N, C-alpha and C positions, 0 to 999 in steps of 0.2 A: 504493499500500500505506499502512496507517492501523497506524499503534500502538495496539495493541489497549486499552488503557486508555482512549484519546483517545474510543474507542468506547463505552466500557463501558455507560454510562447504553440504549443501544439492546439490545448483547447481553446485559447481567445481563435484561433482560425478558423477553427468546425464553428464556432460560433458567427463569425464575421461572413462566414459562407452558406450557413444553416438555411433554409427559405425560412421556415416556423421554427423559436425557441418555445418550450413547455417547461416552466419552471416549477416542479414540484417542491415542497417542503414541509415538514414537522414544524411544531413552532414551539415546544417546551423546552430546551438546551439546545435550538438550532437558531429560531429566528430571536428567541428571549431566553436568559439563562433562569437556570435553575434557582428557583425560591422555595423558603420553607415553608408557607401555604399558596397554593394552587391560586387563590384569589388574588395574590400579588404580583402574578406574572402580568408583566406590561411589554409591548413591541418598544424598544429604544427608540430617541426620535428617529436618529441618523437611520436605523433599516425602512424604518415607515415611508420616510420620502425615498428611500433606492423604490420598497415595493411598489411606493405610488408611481415614479417614472417608467418602471418596467408593463406597468399595467395599462397604460397611454402607449404604450411604442406599438405600432402594428404589428412588428413579427414575434408578441412577445404575449402569452398566454400564463396566469401565474393561477396556483392552485396551493391552497394551505390542506395539508392531511393530517389529521392530528385527533388522537385520543379523546381529547374533550368532547361537551356535547357539541352538537351543531351550532346551538342559540349562542354559545359561551366563545368557542370560537370567533363565528364570526363578529358579534360585540366587542371581543378581547381585539380582532385586529381590526374591522372595521371603515376597509377600505372598497370603496366602488370597484367593480370591477374583478375581483378576484373570485375563484370557484372556492369554496368551502366542501371541505371531508370531514364530519366529525364521526366521532365516536367509532374509530378505528375506516372509516369509510361506509359506513351504514348507512350515514342519513349525508345527501351531497346535493348542497345546492349553489350555481354560480351561471352566470351568462349563456354556459354554453352544453349544461347540465344539470339536469333536477331529479333526486332518485332515491328510493328509500326500498333499503331489500326487505322484500314481504315476510320471508318467514322469521326474522329479528324483529320485525314488529308484531307480531303475535304473542311474542314473548315479554313483553313489556310488563305486563301482570306479575309474572312468576319476578322478574327482577323486581318491581317494586314492594312485594312482599319481602325480600330477602333484603333489601333495602332496611327496614325495619326490623329483622332480625338481627341482620348482622350491627345497626347502628346502640341495639341493644347491650347486647352483648360484649363488645366493646367502651361501651360506654366509661369502664372504669380505667383506660388506658389515657393517661393526660398525653396530648398531643397528638391524638389518632383523629384519622375524618375519614370517614364514611359519604362519599360525592355521588350524587343521585344524579346520575347523567342520561335521565331517562329512559334508553334504552340497554344502556348496558351502569355500572358502579366501578367504584376506585378510591379503595383503602390507600390515603393516604397515611405513612408511617415516620417521614424524615424528623418529626419534631416528637416521638415516642424514647424515651430513656430506651439507649443499646443494651440494656441489659432486660428488658420485655420484648425486643423485637420479637424473637422464636416465638416465644408464650403467646404473643400478639398473630403470629402465622399460624401456629397450631391450631388456637379457636377458629381462627377462618376456616383453615381445612375441615375441621370438625363442620360446622356451621355449613358449610355447601357442599359437602363430601353426597349426601341422597340425590341432590337436585341435579350435581355434574355425573352419577355412575347412571341416574336414567336420561342424560340427554339433552336436558333440558338447559346444563349451563353450560361453559369451558370456561375457565382460570388461566391469568398468565403472568408473569411476574415480570416488573421493570426497575426503575431507579426510583428504589424507598415507595413502590407501591405494588398493592397486590390488586389483581383487575379481574373485576367477573364478568362475561359476555352471554351474553344466548349463545346457543348451543349449537349454532349453523358456522357452517364454512364459509365463511367471508370476513377478508382483513382488508389490512393496509395494500396490501399486492393486488389485491381482486379490485381494488377500488382504482387503483392505479391505470392499471390496464383499461377499466372502463374510462379515465378519468384521458389518457390517450387515444384511445380510437372516440371517442365523446371530440376530441381537438381534432383529431384529424378531419374528423367529419366536416367540421363546421368552418373549417380551412381550406376545406377541397384538394387537399393533395397531402402526401405522406411523408414528405420529405424533411420532418420537423427532428428535430435535436430531444430529447427530453434530459432533463438536470433534475435530480433527488436528491436531496440532502435531508439526512436523520441522527438521530444521537444512542437510540435506544434499539434495542432485542428486537421491539415491535416495526424497525424498519428492515430489517434484512431481507425480507419479502419481497419490499418495493426494490432495495438494490439490485436484485437477481431478476425484477422483470426490466426494470431500465440497463442492465447491461444485455437483459439476451435482444434488447432492440438498441444495440450499438449508443446509447447513450451513456453520461456521465451521473456515476454512482458517488456521494460524498457522505464521508464517517463524519461526524462531528465530536471531537472528544480528542483524548491525545490518544497516539498510537499506541500498539504495543496486545488488542484484545481480536480478537477472530474475528471478521466481520467479509462479507462479502462485497462491500464496499473498492474501489478502485483506488480512490485518494481519501486524502483527511484535510479536516479544518480543526482546528484545534478548541475554537473558542463562537459563541456567535459574536463575539467582535471581529472575528476574524470571517465571521458569515457573511457582514457586514461590509468590511473590506473586499468579498467575492462578489457581491451584488453590483459595488460600486466599479469594479471590474468589468463587468458583464453587462453594465452598462456604457461603458466607454467602447468598450469591445461589437458595440450596436450601433457604434456611431453616433450616440445621445450626447449631449452634454453632461458634465457629473452632476450631482446634485448637492 
């Protein structure tokens, strides 16, 4: 895995010659720094200006693909012209695509009941937050005392085990989060395939260069999809972990610099 800026000459040429650019990006840990409480996450102002400039460019489409609820990520970014994919792509809304995965929608009552159960059994863990995202749930434990994390995970497992064995839910882990999703086969990579297809249809051609940035295990499938289509896959974080991404940037600060380089490669004035 190579640092993106070390390979910039070649990537910059690909951007200049591409008929269309589709920029796909995660939010937390990618556009925005990771914070202790999910409600505190915000888009840095320089990143916001860069995304706004890219959205207004005639050759560029921008989609934010997040584990957050659709309404949350849409309000948190708040840029007109961006396509938003929430709940790991189960819900999508934007200029060229509007979509909800029906099998997941049918399991919303199960998720609602599980939110109530988890909130009750985790009430004694200071710093824990069970976030209700409508179709999915996330247990945040970044602020939980380290010596209680294993106990919290054990209680989560005990609470969800029956529903998971019945195939009604599935669980994944990320950076200090325990995620519960409907028991359906739909992930970020499926959403990215759909977004790429919709973008190609809306632009009337297939000479598009897809770029995907992400920072967590849930982004790995997206890296693989973009690699299959000869796109640019970028892991955001320190090198050293195993990832399908071909390039890396160390932080959201470097992501902001990358967006400026992208704008310049497109021949637009810097923001």
